[in-house]
N, C-alpha and C positions, 0 to 999 in steps of 0.2 A: 459604303461599297456595294452592299446588296441591292439597295435601291437603284444605284447606277447600273449595275449588271442586269437587273430585271428590266429596266427601261430599254437597254440595248436588246435584250432577248425578245421583248414584245415588239419592238420596231422591226427587228429582223424577221419575226414571224408574220407580221401583218402589214407593215408599211403604212399604218393608219394613225393619224393624229388623234382620232377619237379613242382608239384602243389604249393609247398611252395616257390620254387625259382621264380615262375612266379609272385608272389606278388611283389617281388623286381623289376622284369622286367617291369611290367606294371606301376610301379611308376616311372621308369626311362624314358620310351618311350616319354611321353608328354614333359618332360624337354628338350629334344633335339631341337624340333622346337621352343619352347617358349623361350629357352635361347638366340636364335638369337635376340629377341626383349627385353628380360628381362634387359640386361645391358643398353640398350637405355632408357628404362622406368625408371630404377633406377637412371641413371645419369641426368634425366630431362633436355634434351638438348634445350628445348624451354621454354620461360617464362610462357606460359600457362600450360604446363605439370608440370613445377616446382611448380606452385601454387596448382595444383590439386592432383598430384601424389607424395606427399612427401614420404620420406622413412618411416616415422612413419605410415602413412596411408596404405602403402603397407604391412607392417608387420601385421597391424590389419586385413587387408583383407585376408591375408593367414590364420590367425587363424579362421576368420569367415567362410571361405570356408571349412576348415577342420572340424569345428563344424557341419556344415550342412551335410557333408558326414557321420559323426558319428551318427547324428540323423536318417539319412536314413537307416544305417545299423541296428540301434536299432529297428526301426519300422518294418523292414523286419524280424528280428529275433523274435520279439514279435508276429508277425502274422504267424510264422512258414513258412516263404516264402524265407528265406535267402539261396542263392546258392553261390557257389564259384565264378561264373562269376560276381555276384554283388560286391564281394570284389575286383576283378580285375578292374571293372569299377570305383569303389570308389578310388582305388589306382591311376588310370589314372587321374581322376579328381583332386585329391589332389596334384599329382606330379607336375603339371604345376604351380599352384599357390604357392606351397611350394618353387619352384625354385626362383620365384620373391621375396618371403618373405626372403629366406636365403641370397640372394644377397643384399637386402636392409639392413639386419642386419649386414652382414659382412662388407659392405662398410661404415657403420656408425661408426665402431670402430675407424678408423683413424681420424674422425672428433671430437672424444670425448677425445682422449688421445694424448700426445706428442709422436713423433717418437721414442724417447729413451725408452719408456715404452710399445711399441707395443707387444714385445714378452711376457711381463708379462700380458698384457691385454688379449692376446689370450690364455695364459695358464689359466687365471681365467675363460675364456669362457669354457675351457675344464672341469673345476671343475663343472660348471653348467651342461654340457652335461653328464658327467660321474656320477654326483650326481643323475640325473634322472635315469641313467642306473642301479644304485644300488637299489633305492627305487621302481622303476616301476616293474621290473620283480619279485622282492621279494614280493611285495604286490599282484601282479597279481597271482603269484604261490600259495599264501595262499588263496586269495579270489576267484579265478576262480572255485574251486570245491564247494564253498559255495554260491556265488551269480551268477555264470555263466557269460556268455558273456554280458548279458543285464546289470548286475550290474557294470561291468567294464566300459561299455559304458557310464553309468550315471556319474561315477566318472570323466571320460574323459571330459564330457561336462562342469563340474564344473571347471576343470583346464583351459579350453579355456576362460571361463568367467573371471577368475583371470588374465590370460595373457593379455586380452584386456583391463581390468580395469587398470592394471599396466602401460600399454603403454599410456593410456590417461593422466597419471600424469607426463609423461616424456617429456623432450625437446630433440628432435633429430635434430641437426643442418643439414642444407642443404649445399652442397658444392657450391662454387661460380660458376655462370654461365659463360661459356667461350664466349668471344665476337664473335668468328667465328662459334659457334655451329649452329646458325640459318641459316648460308649460306651453310652448308654442304648438299650434296645430301643424300638421304635415304641409298643408297648403301654404300657410304663412312661412314655413321654412323654405319651401321650394321657390316661392315668389319673392323672397326677401331681397335678393340681389337686384332684380328688375325694379322693385319699388324704391330701393335705396338710390339707384342711379336716376330713375325717372323723376324723383321728387326734387332733384337739384338741377336746374337748367344748365349749369356749367358742366357737370358730369354728363348730362344728356347730350350736350353739344360735342363733347369730347368723343363719346361713343359713336355718334352719327358721322362725324368727319373721318374717324378711323375706319368705320365700316365702308364708307364710300371709297376711300383710298385703297383698302384691301380688296374691294370688289374689282376695281380696274387692274390692280396688281395681279390678282389670281386669274382674272380673265386672260390676260396676256401670258402669265406664267404657265397656264395649262398647255399652251402650244409652243412653249420655249424649246423643249427637247426635240420634238418632231421637226420644228422649223430648222434648227441647226443640222439635224441629221439629214433632212431633205436637201439642204443647200450645200452639204459637204459630202454627198454621196455615201451617207451612213457611216461617217468616220467616227470611231470611238475616241480616237486621239483628239480630234477637234472638240468634241463634246466634253472630254475630260479637261482640256485646256481652258475652256470657258468656265467650267465649274471650279477649277483650281484658282482662276483669276478672281472669281467671286469670293472664294474663301480668303485669298490673300488680301483683297480689298477690305473684307469684313474684319480680319484680324488687325490690320494696320489702323483702320478706323476706330476699332474698339480700344486699342492700345493708346492712340492719341487722345481719345475721349477720357480714358482712365487717368492719364497724366494731366490733362487739362482740367478735368472735373465737370465739364459741360457748361453750357450757357446758364446765366442766372435765371433767365426767363425760359423755362423749359418748353412752353408752348411754341415759342419762337424757334427753338431747336427742332421740335417735331415737324413744324411746317416747312422749315428750311430743308429738312431731310426729305420730305415729300417732294418738293420741287427739284432738289438735286437728283434724287433717284429717277424721277420722271424724265428729266432732260437727258440723263445718261442712257436710259433705256430707249429713248427716241433715237439717239445716235446708233445704239446697238441694232435696232430694228431696221434702220436705213443701211446698215453695213451688209456686205455680202461675202466677207472672208474673215478668217481669224485675225488679220491685221487690224481690223476695226472692232471685231467682237471682243477680243481679249482686253484691250485697254478700256473699252466702253463698259464692260462688265465689272472690271476693277473699280472704275469710278462710281458705278452704280452702288456697289456693295459698300463703298466708303460711307455712304449716307445712312445705311440701315442701323448700325449701332447708335448713331445720333438720334434718329427718329424713334427707334424702338426703346432705347433706354430712357429717353425723355418722357415718352408716353407712360411707360411702366412706372417710372418714379413718381409721376403725377398721381397715378392710381394708388400707389402704395402710401403716399403721403396723406391722401384724403380719406382712406378707408382703414379702419382699425384692423390689426392683424387677425383677431378672432372672427372677423367678418369677411376677410379677403377671399376665402374659398368660394363663398356663395356669390359675391359680387363679381369676382373674376370669372366664375362659371357663367354668370348671366351675360357678361361681355363676350365670352368665348362662344356662347350659343348664338348670339347675333352674328358674329363674324363667321361662324361655321355655316350658317344658313346662307349667308351672302357668298361665301367661298364655294360651297357646293353648287349653288345656282350658276355661278360664273364658270366653274369647271365643267359642268354638264353642258352648257351652251357652247363653249369655245370649240370643242372638237368637231361637232357636226357643222357649225358655222364655217369652220375652216375647210373641212373635207368636201362639203356639199355645195358651198356657195362661193367662197373667196378663192380657193385653189383653182376651180374650173374657170373662174372669171379672170384669173391672172396668167393663164397659159398664153402663148404668143397670139393665139386667135381669139382669146376671151374678150368679153365686152368691156372689161375695165383695163385691158392691157395698154391700149393706146393712150388712155387718160392718165394712168398711174404707173405704167411700166418704167418710165424714166425716173421715178422716185424710188421704187422698191425692186425694180427688175421684173422679169417674167420667168415662167417655168416653175419647177418644183420648189415649194417653200415660199414663193412670192406672195401668195394669198395670206399665208400665216404671218409673214413679215408685215403686211399691210395692217392686219388686225393688231399685231404687237405694237406698231407705231401709234395707232389710234388710242390704244389703252394707255400707252406711256404719256401721250399728250394730255389725256384726261387726268392722269395722276398729277401732272404739273398744274392743271387747272384747279384741282381739289386743294392743293397746297396754297395757291394764290388766293382762292376764295376764303380760305381759313383766316387770313389776316384781316378780313373785313367782318368777321362774326363777333359781335360784342361779348357773347357768353364765353368765348374762348379767351378774350382779352381779360375777362374778370377771373378766369380760372387761377391765375397766379396769386390772387388775393386769398387770404386764409378763409377756409370754409368752416361752418360750425362743426366742431369736433363731435363725432359720435361718442356715446357713453362707452367708456372703456370698462371691460370686465375686471373684476378683482380676482386674484387666485382663490380657488375654493379649497 
């Protein structure tokens, strides 16, 4: 809800796609250096760290830091002192701790469920994520005109309290401590995840194809909100309806996947999700009204539980639980660099080049105006369609990569640690 409300506030204040995209960029930037150490922290390679920095405590820390940032934003808004740079600072502050929290959460799943149920467990996680995506924007779209940003912030603080209280009642197992962990050098610990992925061609191919898909996804995603706001005359209701459609599609896709159990060949499921998401987003970008946007966004989100759960299950099956923190951190670092670069480029490209080119008198209006229209938001729509088609291309190319085909075959199992 707060993210939605802040997006509206920034757009109302600036009308700039770059300003909105920078919220995502500043959230990504701190994740890059922190991710180098996040995997090491989550895996607790020493007995002292293991006792103090449990995965449960790390998740609670992430919520607490986010709550403090929300309090700061609320106080600044209340005193009429809130500026856009404050939001960028808060996004930077939250981004680093959020990375540690998400790694602790993700790596805890494989300690709670058996390997055969990993895909179902990850699809249930998608239900939680997309369920929030349904309710959050819908409530924020209705309440923002009534209670403003301050009211949304107050609700956000209550949610953090519920999250921390829930964690206090849960038991989150810690992975066994590896006997050789205490003897490794710091450099070896920090680079373990990269070395583990890079030495296996199949895992290397999986990481590279994922990075390429998410580059184009985040490139288009960076101008998603401003594109809709520009083409709907800044309507919070329209933006909320597309966000809720995304949430509904994700929940239904996750529920169907949980019931089904997913495809036997998980690489096939991942690539099919890439293609399906790209095709749906192409239709979304070509649309010019909620009549097209809402069903297209629903269809797009149907694919993400399939592609995300399939990919995550592959990683969890191939990497031992006590090594997942560092390997997942290495993967996250690659994806964050890719995402940050895409997010940083998208806003200026839209604002300075494509939007002026797609006004009725622009130099691309005659050539492409019949496809994406002209006027406000048309340049961003053009960029969104190009990125969506590239996502389709990534999925199709993946079917021809031999290393991905071999990924379904059993890999050499890493040495499992024994409880100390």
